Biopython code that builds the backbone (N, CA, C, O; Angstrom):
import numpy as np
from Bio.PDB.StructureBuilder import StructureBuilder

atoms = [
    (1, "MET", "N", (-7.277, -5.683, -57.868)),
    (1, "MET", "CA", (-6.504, -5.943, -56.652)),
    (1, "MET", "C", (-7.064, -7.152, -55.905)),
    (1, "MET", "O", (-6.316, -8.059, -55.541)),
    (2, "LEU", "N", (-8.364, -7.167, -55.679)),
    (2, "LEU", "CA", (-8.992, -8.275, -54.962)),
    (2, "LEU", "C", (-8.907, -9.557, -55.779)),
    (2, "LEU", "O", (-8.721, -10.644, -55.231)),
    (3, "ARG", "N", (-9.045, -9.421, -57.084)),
    (3, "ARG", "CA", (-8.964, -10.586, -57.962)),
    (3, "ARG", "C", (-7.597, -11.263, -57.847)),
    (3, "ARG", "O", (-7.513, -12.490, -57.824)),
    (4, "SER", "N", (-6.547, -10.479, -57.777)),
    (4, "SER", "CA", (-5.205, -11.060, -57.669)),
    (4, "SER", "C", (-5.018, -11.779, -56.330)),
    (4, "SER", "O", (-4.313, -12.786, -56.257)),
    (5, "LYS", "N", (-5.650, -11.262, -55.271)),
    (5, "LYS", "CA", (-5.587, -11.935, -53.970)),
    (5, "LYS", "C", (-6.340, -13.268, -54.006)),
    (5, "LYS", "O", (-5.890, -14.257, -53.428)),
    (6, "VAL", "N", (-7.466, -13.287, -54.676)),
    (6, "VAL", "CA", (-8.240, -14.527, -54.818)),
    (6, "VAL", "C", (-7.412, -15.561, -55.567)),
    (6, "VAL", "O", (-7.311, -16.711, -55.142)),
    (7, "LEU", "N", (-6.824, -15.151, -56.677)),
    (7, "LEU", "CA", (-6.010, -16.074, -57.472)),
    (7, "LEU", "C", (-4.783, -16.554, -56.699)),
    (7, "LEU", "O", (-4.397, -17.718, -56.799)),
    (8, "ALA", "N", (-4.177, -15.659, -55.934)),
    (8, "ALA", "CA", (-3.000, -16.036, -55.139)),
    (8, "ALA", "C", (-3.380, -17.066, -54.071)),
    (8, "ALA", "O", (-2.630, -18.013, -53.834)),
    (9, "SER", "N", (-4.531, -16.890, -53.429)),
    (9, "SER", "CA", (-4.954, -17.854, -52.407)),
    (9, "SER", "C", (-5.322, -19.194, -53.055)),
    (9, "SER", "O", (-5.084, -20.252, -52.472)),
    (10, "PHE", "N", (-5.896, -19.148, -54.245)),
    (10, "PHE", "CA", (-6.223, -20.366, -54.999)),
    (10, "PHE", "C", (-4.943, -21.139, -55.322)),
    (10, "PHE", "O", (-4.875, -22.353, -55.126)),
    (11, "ARG", "N", (-3.940, -20.428, -55.813)),
    (11, "ARG", "CA", (-2.665, -21.073, -56.142)),
    (11, "ARG", "C", (-1.974, -21.605, -54.889)),
    (11, "ARG", "O", (-1.385, -22.685, -54.917)),
    (12, "ALA", "N", (-2.043, -20.850, -53.787)),
    (12, "ALA", "CA", (-1.407, -21.289, -52.540)),
    (12, "ALA", "C", (-2.023, -22.597, -52.039)),
    (12, "ALA", "O", (-1.314, -23.485, -51.565)),
    (13, "LEU", "N", (-3.335, -22.705, -52.147)),
    (13, "LEU", "CA", (-3.994, -23.946, -51.744)),
    (13, "LEU", "C", (-3.557, -25.116, -52.624)),
    (13, "LEU", "O", (-3.294, -26.209, -52.122)),
    (14, "HIS", "N", (-3.483, -24.889, -53.915)),
    (14, "HIS", "CA", (-3.069, -25.969, -54.813)),
    (14, "HIS", "C", (-1.602, -26.356, -54.602)),
    (14, "HIS", "O", (-1.256, -27.533, -54.696)),
    (15, "ARG", "N", (-0.746, -25.384, -54.319)),
    (15, "ARG", "CA", (0.656, -25.718, -54.030)),
    (15, "ARG", "C", (0.762, -26.517, -52.741)),
    (15, "ARG", "O", (1.528, -27.477, -52.662)),
    (16, "ALA", "N", (-0.007, -26.120, -51.730)),
    (16, "ALA", "CA", (-0.009, -26.871, -50.460)),
    (16, "ALA", "C", (-0.511, -28.294, -50.698)),
    (16, "ALA", "O", (0.049, -29.251, -50.164)),
    (17, "ARG", "N", (-1.545, -28.426, -51.485)),
    (17, "ARG", "CA", (-2.108, -29.747, -51.816)),
    (17, "ARG", "C", (-1.047, -30.625, -52.465)),
    (17, "ARG", "O", (-0.896, -31.792, -52.102)),
    (18, "LYS", "N", (-0.308, -30.065, -53.426)),
    (18, "LYS", "CA", (0.710, -30.841, -54.133)),
    (18, "LYS", "C", (1.851, -31.248, -53.209)),
    (18, "LYS", "O", (2.365, -32.362, -53.314)),
    (19, "ASP", "N", (2.250, -30.362, -52.310)),
    (19, "ASP", "CA", (3.338, -30.681, -51.387)),
    (19, "ASP", "C", (2.921, -31.738, -50.362)),
    (19, "ASP", "O", (3.646, -32.701, -50.114)),
    (20, "VAL", "N", (1.764, -31.544, -49.784)),
    (20, "VAL", "CA", (1.324, -32.411, -48.694)),
    (20, "VAL", "C", (0.958, -33.809, -49.183)),
    (20, "VAL", "O", (1.298, -34.799, -48.534)),
    (21, "PHE", "N", (0.280, -33.900, -50.304)),
    (21, "PHE", "CA", (-0.214, -35.192, -50.785)),
    (21, "PHE", "C", (0.630, -35.759, -51.923)),
    (21, "PHE", "O", (0.143, -36.567, -52.713)),
    (22, "ASN", "N", (1.877, -35.344, -52.010)),
    (22, "ASN", "CA", (2.773, -35.805, -53.062)),
    (22, "ASN", "C", (2.833, -37.336, -53.074)),
    (22, "ASN", "O", (3.136, -37.960, -52.058)),
    (23, "GLY", "N", (2.543, -37.928, -54.227)),
    (23, "GLY", "CA", (2.589, -39.374, -54.361)),
    (23, "GLY", "C", (1.287, -40.091, -54.048)),
    (23, "GLY", "O", (1.184, -41.297, -54.270)),
    (24, "ASP", "N", (0.294, -39.382, -53.540)),
    (24, "ASP", "CA", (-0.996, -39.983, -53.197)),
    (24, "ASP", "C", (-2.039, -39.465, -54.191)),
    (24, "ASP", "O", (-2.659, -38.423, -53.975)),
    (25, "THR", "N", (-2.218, -40.203, -55.268)),
    (25, "THR", "CA", (-3.076, -39.759, -56.366)),
    (25, "THR", "C", (-4.504, -39.499, -55.922)),
    (25, "THR", "O", (-5.107, -38.500, -56.316)),
    (26, "ALA", "N", (-5.044, -40.385, -55.110)),
    (26, "ALA", "CA", (-6.436, -40.232, -54.663)),
    (26, "ALA", "C", (-6.614, -38.973, -53.820)),
    (26, "ALA", "O", (-7.579, -38.233, -54.008)),
    (27, "ALA", "N", (-5.694, -38.726, -52.900)),
    (27, "ALA", "CA", (-5.788, -37.535, -52.050)),
    (27, "ALA", "C", (-5.560, -36.262, -52.863)),
    (27, "ALA", "O", (-6.225, -35.253, -52.632)),
    (28, "LEU", "N", (-4.627, -36.303, -53.809)),
    (28, "LEU", "CA", (-4.391, -35.143, -54.673)),
    (28, "LEU", "C", (-5.651, -34.780, -55.445)),
    (28, "LEU", "O", (-6.019, -33.608, -55.528)),
    (29, "GLU", "N", (-6.307, -35.779, -56.004)),
    (29, "GLU", "CA", (-7.507, -35.530, -56.801)),
    (29, "GLU", "C", (-8.665, -35.050, -55.929)),
    (29, "GLU", "O", (-9.388, -34.129, -56.309)),
    (30, "ALA", "N", (-8.841, -35.666, -54.770)),
    (30, "ALA", "CA", (-9.925, -35.250, -53.868)),
    (30, "ALA", "C", (-9.726, -33.804, -53.406)),
    (30, "ALA", "O", (-10.678, -33.024, -53.371)),
    (31, "ALA", "N", (-8.503, -33.458, -53.058)),
    (31, "ALA", "CA", (-8.219, -32.083, -52.618)),
    (31, "ALA", "C", (-8.409, -31.101, -53.763)),
    (31, "ALA", "O", (-8.946, -30.011, -53.563)),
    (32, "ARG", "N", (-7.970, -31.476, -54.965)),
    (32, "ARG", "CA", (-8.140, -30.601, -56.136)),
    (32, "ARG", "C", (-9.612, -30.325, -56.387)),
    (32, "ARG", "O", (-10.008, -29.182, -56.613)),
    (33, "GLN", "N", (-10.417, -31.375, -56.346)),
    (33, "GLN", "CA", (-11.853, -31.199, -56.576)),
    (33, "GLN", "C", (-12.488, -30.312, -55.505)),
    (33, "GLN", "O", (-13.322, -29.460, -55.811)),
    (34, "ARG", "N", (-12.092, -30.518, -54.258)),
    (34, "ARG", "CA", (-12.691, -29.729, -53.164)),
    (34, "ARG", "C", (-12.306, -28.251, -53.261)),
    (34, "ARG", "O", (-13.146, -27.373, -53.066)),
    (35, "ILE", "N", (-11.041, -27.983, -53.560)),
    (35, "ILE", "CA", (-10.597, -26.592, -53.706)),
    (35, "ILE", "C", (-11.367, -25.923, -54.844)),
    (35, "ILE", "O", (-11.911, -24.831, -54.682)),
    (36, "ASN", "N", (-11.407, -26.590, -55.990)),
    (36, "ASN", "CA", (-12.105, -26.024, -57.147)),
    (36, "ASN", "C", (-13.589, -25.841, -56.863)),
    (36, "ASN", "O", (-14.176, -24.838, -57.268)),
    (37, "GLN", "N", (-14.198, -26.791, -56.179)),
    (37, "GLN", "CA", (-15.621, -26.713, -55.835)),
    (37, "GLN", "C", (-15.913, -25.497, -54.952)),
    (37, "GLN", "O", (-16.884, -24.776, -55.183)),
    (38, "GLU", "N", (-15.070, -25.275, -53.942)),
    (38, "GLU", "CA", (-15.281, -24.147, -53.035)),
    (38, "GLU", "C", (-15.122, -22.808, -53.760)),
    (38, "GLU", "O", (-15.894, -21.879, -53.523)),
    (39, "PHE", "N", (-14.136, -22.708, -54.631)),
    (39, "PHE", "CA", (-13.950, -21.459, -55.367)),
    (39, "PHE", "C", (-15.078, -21.243, -56.374)),
    (39, "PHE", "O", (-15.532, -20.114, -56.558)),
    (40, "GLN", "N", (-15.534, -22.311, -57.026)),
    (40, "GLN", "CA", (-16.670, -22.200, -57.955)),
    (40, "GLN", "C", (-17.933, -21.755, -57.222)),
    (40, "GLN", "O", (-18.696, -20.928, -57.721)),
    (41, "LYS", "N", (-18.139, -22.313, -56.036)),
    (41, "LYS", "CA", (-19.329, -21.991, -55.253)),
    (41, "LYS", "C", (-19.401, -20.507, -54.916)),
    (41, "LYS", "O", (-20.488, -19.938, -54.821)),
    (42, "ASN", "N", (-18.250, -19.890, -54.738)),
    (42, "ASN", "CA", (-18.213, -18.485, -54.314)),
    (42, "ASN", "C", (-17.798, -17.517, -55.419)),
    (42, "ASN", "O", (-17.517, -16.352, -55.139)),
    (43, "LYS", "N", (-17.756, -17.980, -56.669)),
    (43, "LYS", "CA", (-17.247, -17.102, -57.733)),
    (43, "LYS", "C", (-18.187, -15.944, -58.064)),
    (43, "LYS", "O", (-17.750, -14.960, -58.660)),
    (44, "THR", "N", (-19.448, -16.035, -57.699)),
    (44, "THR", "CA", (-20.382, -14.933, -57.976)),
    (44, "THR", "C", (-20.513, -13.968, -56.803)),
    (44, "THR", "O", (-21.315, -13.035, -56.847)),
    (45, "GLU", "N", (-19.732, -14.190, -55.766)),
    (45, "GLU", "CA", (-19.788, -13.312, -54.588)),
    (45, "GLU", "C", (-19.321, -11.913, -54.974)),
    (45, "GLU", "O", (-18.285, -11.755, -55.620)),
    (46, "THR", "N", (-20.094, -10.888, -54.573)),
    (46, "THR", "CA", (-19.744, -9.506, -54.907)),
    (46, "THR", "C", (-19.438, -8.656, -53.675)),
    (46, "THR", "O", (-18.846, -7.583, -53.796)),
    (47, "ASP", "N", (-19.834, -9.123, -52.495)),
    (47, "ASP", "CA", (-19.586, -8.378, -51.265)),
    (47, "ASP", "C", (-18.095, -8.425, -50.941)),
    (47, "ASP", "O", (-17.536, -9.490, -50.676)),
    (48, "GLN", "N", (-17.465, -7.258, -50.966)),
    (48, "GLN", "CA", (-16.018, -7.176, -50.785)),
    (48, "GLN", "C", (-15.581, -7.723, -49.423)),
    (48, "GLN", "O", (-14.553, -8.393, -49.328)),
    (49, "THR", "N", (-16.344, -7.445, -48.384)),
    (49, "THR", "CA", (-16.013, -7.943, -47.054)),
    (49, "THR", "C", (-16.053, -9.463, -47.015)),
    (49, "THR", "O", (-15.166, -10.099, -46.445)),
    (50, "LYS", "N", (-17.077, -10.040, -47.618)),
    (50, "LYS", "CA", (-17.208, -11.496, -47.669)),
    (50, "LYS", "C", (-16.064, -12.115, -48.474)),
    (50, "LYS", "O", (-15.536, -13.159, -48.093)),
    (51, "ILE", "N", (-15.680, -11.485, -49.575)),
    (51, "ILE", "CA", (-14.581, -11.982, -50.393)),
    (51, "ILE", "C", (-13.278, -11.958, -49.599)),
    (51, "ILE", "O", (-12.490, -12.902, -49.663)),
    (52, "GLU", "N", (-13.057, -10.890, -48.858)),
    (52, "GLU", "CA", (-11.845, -10.801, -48.033)),
    (52, "GLU", "C", (-11.839, -11.875, -46.956)),
    (52, "GLU", "O", (-10.787, -12.437, -46.650)),
    (53, "GLU", "N", (-13.006, -12.170, -46.376)),
    (53, "GLU", "CA", (-13.106, -13.249, -45.388)),
    (53, "GLU", "C", (-12.774, -14.596, -46.032)),
    (53, "GLU", "O", (-12.064, -15.411, -45.444)),
    (54, "LEU", "N", (-13.286, -14.825, -47.233)),
    (54, "LEU", "CA", (-13.022, -16.082, -47.939)),
    (54, "LEU", "C", (-11.544, -16.221, -48.299)),
    (54, "LEU", "O", (-10.991, -17.320, -48.246)),
    (55, "ILE", "N", (-10.911, -15.116, -48.662)),
    (55, "ILE", "CA", (-9.479, -15.130, -48.953)),
    (55, "ILE", "C", (-8.703, -15.518, -47.698)),
    (55, "ILE", "O", (-7.780, -16.331, -47.752)),
    (56, "LYS", "N", (-9.087, -14.927, -46.575)),
    (56, "LYS", "CA", (-8.424, -15.228, -45.298)),
    (56, "LYS", "C", (-8.581, -16.705, -44.946)),
    (56, "LYS", "O", (-7.628, -17.338, -44.490)),
    (57, "VAL", "N", (-9.770, -17.255, -45.152)),
    (57, "VAL", "CA", (-10.007, -18.679, -44.886)),
    (57, "VAL", "C", (-9.111, -19.536, -45.778)),
    (57, "VAL", "O", (-8.517, -20.509, -45.313)),
    (58, "ALA", "N", (-9.012, -19.180, -47.042)),
    (58, "ALA", "CA", (-8.177, -19.942, -47.977)),
    (58, "ALA", "C", (-6.703, -19.878, -47.575)),
    (58, "ALA", "O", (-6.010, -20.895, -47.592)),
    (59, "GLU", "N", (-6.227, -18.689, -47.216)),
    (59, "GLU", "CA", (-4.829, -18.547, -46.801)),
    (59, "GLU", "C", (-4.546, -19.334, -45.531)),
    (59, "GLU", "O", (-3.532, -20.025, -45.432)),
    (60, "ASP", "N", (-5.454, -19.227, -44.555)),
    (60, "ASP", "CA", (-5.289, -19.964, -43.302)),
    (60, "ASP", "C", (-5.334, -21.469, -43.531)),
    (60, "ASP", "O", (-4.602, -22.224, -42.891)),
    (61, "THR", "N", (-6.189, -21.897, -44.438)),
    (61, "THR", "CA", (-6.303, -23.320, -44.744)),
    (61, "THR", "C", (-5.019, -23.842, -45.374)),
    (61, "THR", "O", (-4.570, -24.938, -45.038)),
    (62, "ALA", "N", (-4.427, -23.084, -46.275)),
    (62, "ALA", "CA", (-3.169, -23.499, -46.902)),
    (62, "ALA", "C", (-2.071, -23.664, -45.851)),
    (62, "ALA", "O", (-1.304, -24.626, -45.894)),
    (63, "VAL", "N", (-2.000, -22.729, -44.914)),
    (63, "VAL", "CA", (-1.002, -22.822, -43.842)),
    (63, "VAL", "C", (-1.304, -24.027, -42.950)),
    (63, "VAL", "O", (-0.398, -24.781, -42.594)),
    (64, "TYR", "N", (-2.562, -24.206, -42.593)),
    (64, "TYR", "CA", (-2.955, -25.313, -41.726)),
    (64, "TYR", "C", (-2.623, -26.660, -42.371)),
    (64, "TYR", "O", (-2.074, -27.548, -41.719)),
    (65, "VAL", "N", (-2.954, -26.804, -43.636)),
    (65, "VAL", "CA", (-2.696, -28.063, -44.335)),
    (65, "VAL", "C", (-1.200, -28.361, -44.349)),
    (65, "VAL", "O", (-0.790, -29.497, -44.112)),
    (66, "ARG", "N", (-0.400, -27.361, -44.622)),
    (66, "ARG", "CA", (1.052, -27.572, -44.658)),
    (66, "ARG", "C", (1.609, -27.958, -43.288)),
    (66, "ARG", "O", (2.502, -28.800, -43.197)),
    (67, "GLN", "N", (1.089, -27.349, -42.228)),
    (67, "GLN", "CA", (1.657, -27.556, -40.901)),
    (67, "GLN", "C", (1.067, -28.741, -40.148)),
    (67, "GLN", "O", (1.765, -29.369, -39.352)),
    (68, "MET", "N", (-0.197, -29.057, -40.383)),
    (68, "MET", "CA", (-0.867, -30.023, -39.525)),
    (68, "MET", "C", (-1.233, -31.355, -40.184)),
    (68, "MET", "O", (-1.553, -32.317, -39.486)),
    (69, "VAL", "N", (-1.191, -31.423, -41.493)),
    (69, "VAL", "CA", (-1.579, -32.667, -42.163)),
    (69, "VAL", "C", (-0.322, -33.458, -42.482)),
    (69, "VAL", "O", (0.598, -32.953, -43.125)),
    (70, "VAL", "N", (-0.292, -34.698, -42.029)),
    (70, "VAL", "CA", (0.799, -35.613, -42.347)),
    (70, "VAL", "C", (0.193, -36.878, -42.930)),
    (70, "VAL", "O", (-1.007, -37.119, -42.802)),
    (71, "GLN", "N", (1.009, -37.665, -43.554)),
    (71, "GLN", "CA", (0.517, -38.903, -44.148)),
    (71, "GLN", "C", (1.291, -40.093, -43.619)),
    (71, "GLN", "O", (2.469, -40.011, -43.271)),
    (72, "LEU", "N", (0.582, -41.188, -43.577)),
    (72, "LEU", "CA", (1.207, -42.464, -43.246)),
    (72, "LEU", "C", (1.408, -43.226, -44.540)),
    (72, "LEU", "O", (0.579, -43.170, -45.448)),
    (73, "GLN", "N", (2.513, -43.935, -44.612)),
    (73, "GLN", "CA", (2.776, -44.752, -45.781)),
    (73, "GLN", "C", (2.948, -46.189, -45.299)),
    (73, "GLN", "O", (3.786, -46.477, -44.445)),
    (74, "LYS", "N", (2.141, -47.079, -45.860)),
    (74, "LYS", "CA", (2.202, -48.478, -45.462)),
    (74, "LYS", "C", (3.463, -49.121, -46.023)),
    (74, "LYS", "O", (3.787, -48.967, -47.200)),
    (75, "LYS", "N", (4.164, -49.841, -45.159)),
    (75, "LYS", "CA", (5.380, -50.525, -45.559)),
    (75, "LYS", "C", (5.075, -52.001, -45.801)),
    (75, "LYS", "O", (3.988, -52.479, -45.479)),
    (76, "GLU", "N", (6.029, -52.705, -46.362)),
    (76, "GLU", "CA", (5.822, -54.110, -46.708)),
    (76, "GLU", "C", (5.556, -55.002, -45.503)),
    (76, "GLU", "O", (4.853, -56.005, -45.629)),
    (77, "ASP", "N", (6.094, -54.665, -44.350)),
    (77, "ASP", "CA", (5.916, -55.501, -43.164)),
    (77, "ASP", "C", (4.649, -55.146, -42.373)),
    (77, "ASP", "O", (4.569, -55.401, -41.171)),
    (78, "ASP", "N", (3.666, -54.559, -43.055)),
    (78, "ASP", "CA", (2.382, -54.172, -42.458)),
    (78, "ASP", "C", (2.517, -53.161, -41.323)),
    (78, "ASP", "O", (1.673, -53.106, -40.429)),
    (79, "THR", "N", (3.570, -52.372, -41.365)),
    (79, "THR", "CA", (3.698, -51.250, -40.447)),
    (79, "THR", "C", (3.534, -49.980, -41.268)),
    (79, "THR", "O", (3.496, -50.025, -42.497)),
    (80, "TYR", "N", (3.439, -48.862, -40.588)),
    (80, "TYR", "CA", (3.257, -47.581, -41.263)),
    (80, "TYR", "C", (4.388, -46.647, -40.908)),
    (80, "TYR", "O", (4.899, -46.653, -39.787)),
    (81, "GLU", "N", (4.767, -45.848, -41.879)),
    (81, "GLU", "CA", (5.798, -44.845, -41.682)),
    (81, "GLU", "C", (5.157, -43.471, -41.799)),
    (81, "GLU", "O", (4.454, -43.184, -42.768)),
    (82, "LEU", "N", (5.401, -42.637, -40.819)),
    (82, "LEU", "CA", (4.871, -41.280, -40.816)),
    (82, "LEU", "C", (5.768, -40.394, -41.656)),
    (82, "LEU", "O", (6.967, -40.292, -41.397)),
    (83, "LYS", "N", (5.192, -39.754, -42.662)),
    (83, "LYS", "CA", (5.947, -38.863, -43.543)),
    (83, "LYS", "C", (5.819, -37.433, -43.007)),
    (83, "LYS", "O", (4.814, -36.759, -43.233)),
    (84, "ILE", "N", (6.852, -36.987, -42.298)),
    (84, "ILE", "CA", (6.852, -35.638, -41.736)),
    (84, "ILE", "C", (7.686, -34.749, -42.641)),
    (84, "ILE", "O", (8.859, -35.025, -42.896)),
    (85, "ARG", "N", (7.069, -33.679, -43.123)),
    (85, "ARG", "CA", (7.764, -32.710, -43.964)),
    (85, "ARG", "C", (8.346, -31.601, -43.090)),
    (85, "ARG", "O", (8.008, -31.484, -41.912)),
    (86, "GLN", "N", (9.208, -30.803, -43.670)),
    (86, "GLN", "CA", (9.807, -29.695, -42.921)),
    (86, "GLN", "C", (8.728, -28.700, -42.491)),
    (86, "GLN", "O", (8.819, -28.118, -41.410)),
    (87, "ASP", "N", (7.712, -28.502, -43.326)),
    (87, "ASP", "CA", (6.625, -27.575, -42.992)),
    (87, "ASP", "C", (5.811, -28.041, -41.797)),
    (87, "ASP", "O", (5.209, -27.222, -41.103)),
    (88, "SER", "N", (5.784, -29.336, -41.548)),
    (88, "SER", "CA", (4.966, -29.855, -40.459)),
    (88, "SER", "C", (5.746, -29.912, -39.154)),
    (88, "SER", "O", (5.484, -30.761, -38.302)),
    (89, "ALA", "N", (6.690, -29.018, -39.004)),
    (89, "ALA", "CA", (7.534, -28.975, -37.812)),
    (89, "ALA", "C", (6.725, -28.685, -36.552)),
    (89, "ALA", "O", (7.186, -28.969, -35.446)),
    (90, "ALA", "N", (5.544, -28.132, -36.700)),
    (90, "ALA", "CA", (4.715, -27.843, -35.526)),
    (90, "ALA", "C", (4.356, -29.115, -34.783)),
    (90, "ALA", "O", (4.019, -29.071, -33.600)),
    (91, "LEU", "N", (4.426, -30.246, -35.465)),
    (91, "LEU", "CA", (4.095, -31.518, -34.832)),
    (91, "LEU", "C", (5.253, -32.063, -34.011)),
    (91, "LEU", "O", (5.054, -32.956, -33.188)),
    (92, "GLY", "N", (6.414, -31.564, -34.209)),
    (92, "GLY", "CA", (7.560, -32.017, -33.441)),
    (92, "GLY", "C", (8.259, -33.182, -34.103)),
    (92, "GLY", "O", (7.841, -33.667, -35.154)),
    (93, "ASP", "N", (9.316, -33.616, -33.478)),
    (93, "ASP", "CA", (10.113, -34.713, -33.996)),
    (93, "ASP", "C", (9.503, -36.037, -33.555)),
    (93, "ASP", "O", (9.207, -36.236, -32.377)),
    (94, "ASN", "N", (9.324, -36.914, -34.489)),
    (94, "ASN", "CA", (8.734, -38.216, -34.227)),
    (94, "ASN", "C", (9.530, -38.992, -33.185)),
    (94, "ASN", "O", (8.937, -39.708, -32.377)),
    (95, "ALA", "N", (10.839, -38.873, -33.180)),
    (95, "ALA", "CA", (11.690, -39.632, -32.283)),
    (95, "ALA", "C", (11.598, -39.147, -30.841)),
    (95, "ALA", "O", (11.969, -39.882, -29.925)),
    (96, "LYS", "N", (11.125, -37.955, -30.624)),
    (96, "LYS", "CA", (11.084, -37.395, -29.278)),
    (96, "LYS", "C", (9.820, -37.773, -28.508)),
    (96, "LYS", "O", (9.701, -37.467, -27.322)),
    (97, "LEU", "N", (8.894, -38.426, -29.167)),
    (97, "LEU", "CA", (7.667, -38.795, -28.488)),
    (97, "LEU", "C", (7.938, -39.908, -27.491)),
    (97, "LEU", "O", (8.633, -40.875, -27.800)),
    (98, "LYS", "N", (7.392, -39.769, -26.307)),
    (98, "LYS", "CA", (7.578, -40.768, -25.268)),
    (98, "LYS", "C", (6.209, -41.287, -24.852)),
    (98, "LYS", "O", (5.220, -40.557, -24.913)),
    (99, "PRO", "N", (6.152, -42.546, -24.431)),
    (99, "PRO", "CA", (4.863, -43.040, -23.956)),
    (99, "PRO", "C", (4.487, -42.321, -22.662)),
    (99, "PRO", "O", (5.367, -41.917, -21.902)),
    (100, "PRO", "N", (3.211, -42.162, -22.410)),
    (100, "PRO", "CA", (2.812, -41.472, -21.186)),
    (100, "PRO", "C", (3.195, -42.285, -19.951)),
    (100, "PRO", "O", (3.183, -43.516, -19.964)),
    (101, "ARG", "N", (3.533, -41.566, -18.894)),
    (101, "ARG", "CA", (3.859, -42.241, -17.635)),
    (101, "ARG", "C", (2.573, -42.746, -17.005)),
    (101, "ARG", "O", (1.529, -42.106, -17.122)),
    (102, "PRO", "N", (2.643, -43.883, -16.344)),
    (102, "PRO", "CA", (1.436, -44.373, -15.668)),
    (102, "PRO", "C", (1.031, -43.417, -14.557)),
    (102, "PRO", "O", (1.876, -42.826, -13.884)),
    (103, "ARG", "N", (-0.240, -43.280, -14.382)),
    (103, "ARG", "CA", (-0.750, -42.378, -13.346)),
    (103, "ARG", "C", (-0.655, -43.048, -11.988)),
    (103, "ARG", "O", (-0.888, -44.249, -11.849)),
    (104, "ARG", "N", (-0.318, -42.268, -11.013)),
    (104, "ARG", "CA", (-0.288, -42.785, -9.642)),
    (104, "ARG", "C", (-1.713, -42.812, -9.118)),
    (104, "ARG", "O", (-2.517, -41.922, -9.397)),
    (105, "THR", "N", (-1.995, -43.822, -8.378)),
    (105, "THR", "CA", (-3.322, -43.899, -7.756)),
    (105, "THR", "C", (-3.156, -43.795, -6.242)),
    (105, "THR", "O", (-2.166, -44.242, -5.663)),
    (106, "ARG", "N", (-4.124, -43.213, -5.655)),
    (106, "ARG", "CA", (-4.086, -43.086, -4.183)),
    (106, "ARG", "C", (-4.586, -44.370, -3.556)),
    (106, "ARG", "O", (-5.551, -44.987, -4.009)),
    (107, "GLU", "N", (-3.898, -44.744, -2.505)),
    (107, "GLU", "CA", (-4.357, -45.924, -1.788)),
    (107, "GLU", "C", (-5.492, -45.521, -0.875)),
    (107, "GLU", "O", (-5.455, -44.467, -0.241)),
    (108, "LYS", "N", (-6.501, -46.372, -0.815)),
    (108, "LYS", "CA", (-7.639, -46.087, 0.071)),
    (108, "LYS", "C", (-7.228, -46.354, 1.508)),
    (108, "LYS", "O", (-6.521, -47.319, 1.799)),
    (109, "ARG", "N", (-7.673, -45.499, 2.385)),
    (109, "ARG", "CA", (-7.325, -45.636, 3.822)),
    (109, "ARG", "C", (-8.369, -46.367, 4.558)),
    (109, "ARG", "O", (-8.244, -46.573, 5.765)),
]
sb = StructureBuilder()
sb.init_structure("model")
sb.init_model(0)
sb.init_chain("A")
sb.init_seg("    ")
for serial, (resi, resn, name, xyz) in enumerate(atoms, 1):
    if name == "N":
        sb.init_residue(resn, " ", resi, " ")
    sb.init_atom(name, np.array(xyz, "f"), 0.0, 1.0, " ", f" {name:<3s}", serial, name[0])
structure = sb.get_structure()
């Protein structure tokens, strides 16, 4: 039972990695290595409570990566385009961002 949860969290992280870093070979490879490294580091863990904590961290990380990580893509005119996926809706719509209003200052009397 616990083994299947570990494998499911491993797969969820790799699916999130593929979705988020689609088209970015360097980021895909770096994320793959880091995920595999973390799971290898903890593969001899026998404490059930610790394993459940690690599963929770992996699941939370997969959700966080999907919702909070976005990528910029450099365009030919030396500008960048923000690639917002449907999963990253927590960041809001790029078009709705407004510049901050200038702060009012008090005049000295």
